[in-house]
C-alpha positions as CSV (number, residue, x, y, z in Angstrom):
1,M,-0.5,-32.0,42.1
2,K,1.9,-34.6,40.8
3,E,2.6,-37.6,43.1
4,R,5.6,-39.8,42.9
5,S,4.9,-43.3,44.0
6,Y,7.2,-45.7,46.0
7,E,6.6,-49.4,46.7
8,N,6.1,-50.2,50.3
9,T,8.4,-53.0,50.6
10,V,11.4,-53.6,53.1
11,S,13.9,-53.5,50.1
12,R,12.4,-50.5,48.6
13,Y,12.8,-48.5,51.7
14,E,16.2,-49.7,52.2
15,K,16.9,-48.4,48.6
16,I,15.4,-45.0,48.9
17,G,16.0,-44.3,52.6
18,L,14.6,-41.6,54.8
19,R,16.9,-38.9,53.5
20,E,15.7,-39.2,49.8
21,L,12.0,-39.5,50.9
22,I,12.6,-36.2,52.8
23,K,14.2,-34.7,49.5
24,A,11.5,-36.0,47.4
25,V,8.5,-34.5,49.6
26,G,10.3,-31.3,49.4
27,E,9.5,-31.1,45.5
28,E,6.0,-32.8,45.5
29,P,3.7,-35.1,47.7
30,V,5.1,-38.8,47.6
31,T,2.4,-41.5,47.8
32,V,3.5,-44.7,49.6
33,L,2.0,-47.8,48.0
34,S,1.3,-51.1,50.0
35,N,0.6,-54.1,47.8
36,G,-0.4,-51.7,45.0
37,E,-2.7,-49.7,47.2
38,R,-2.3,-46.2,48.4
39,A,-1.0,-46.5,52.1
40,A,0.1,-43.0,52.9
41,V,0.9,-39.6,51.5
42,V,4.0,-37.8,52.7
43,L,3.8,-34.1,52.5
44,S,6.4,-31.2,53.1
45,P,5.6,-29.1,56.1
46,A,4.9,-26.2,53.7
47,E,2.2,-28.2,51.8
48,F,0.5,-29.5,54.9
49,D,0.5,-26.0,56.3
50,R,-1.1,-24.9,53.1
51,L,-3.6,-27.5,53.1
52,E,-4.6,-26.7,56.8
53,E,-4.8,-22.9,56.0
54,H,-7.1,-23.9,53.1
55,D,-9.2,-26.1,55.5
56,R,-9.5,-23.1,57.9
57,I,-10.8,-20.7,55.3
58,R,-13.3,-23.4,54.2
59,R,-14.4,-23.6,57.5
60,E,-14.9,-20.0,58.3
61,A,-16.6,-19.5,55.1
62,K,-19.0,-22.5,55.8
63,A,-19.7,-20.8,59.4
64,R,-20.3,-17.3,57.7
65,L,-22.8,-18.7,55.3
66,R,-24.7,-20.7,58.0
67,Q,-24.8,-17.2,59.9
68,T,-26.1,-15.5,56.6
69,I,-28.7,-17.9,55.9
70,A,-29.9,-17.8,59.7
71,A,-30.2,-14.0,59.3
72,I,-32.1,-14.5,56.2
73,R,-34.4,-17.0,57.6
74,R,-35.3,-14.7,60.6
75,E,-36.0,-11.7,58.4
76,A,-38.2,-14.0,56.3
77,A,-40.0,-15.0,59.5
78,E,-40.4,-11.2,60.4
79,R,-41.8,-10.6,56.9
80,S,-44.4,-13.5,57.5
81,L,-43.0,-15.8,55.0
82,T,-43.6,-19.5,55.3
83,E,-40.6,-21.8,55.1
84,A,-42.0,-23.0,51.7
85,E,-42.1,-19.6,50.6
86,F,-38.7,-18.7,51.6
87,E,-37.2,-22.1,50.2
88,R,-38.9,-21.1,47.0
89,L,-37.5,-17.6,46.9
90,I,-33.7,-18.7,47.4
91,A,-34.2,-21.6,44.9
92,D,-35.5,-18.9,42.4
93,E,-32.6,-18.3,39.8
94,N,-34.4,-15.2,38.3
C-alpha cells in the first residue's frame, strides 16, 4: 500500500486544503507528518471498511482456533495423555 506524505504545518495545510486531502485518500492512504514523524494516516471509508473486515475475519479465525485446541486438549485428556505428551504430539512435524 503506497502512502503519500504531507508535512503537518499550517502553511502546508493551507496549501493542500481539506478537499485535496479527501481526494488524495480516495486514491491511497495519506500519511501526515509532524516534525518529520508519522502523526496520522488518513484512509478512505472503503479502505477503513476493508481493514475492519480483515480484523473481524482474523478475530473469528483466532476464536475458532482456540475452540479447536480446547477440543483437542479435551480429547487428549479423555485418552489419558499427559499435558507433556500432548505438547510433544502437536509439536511433532512428522
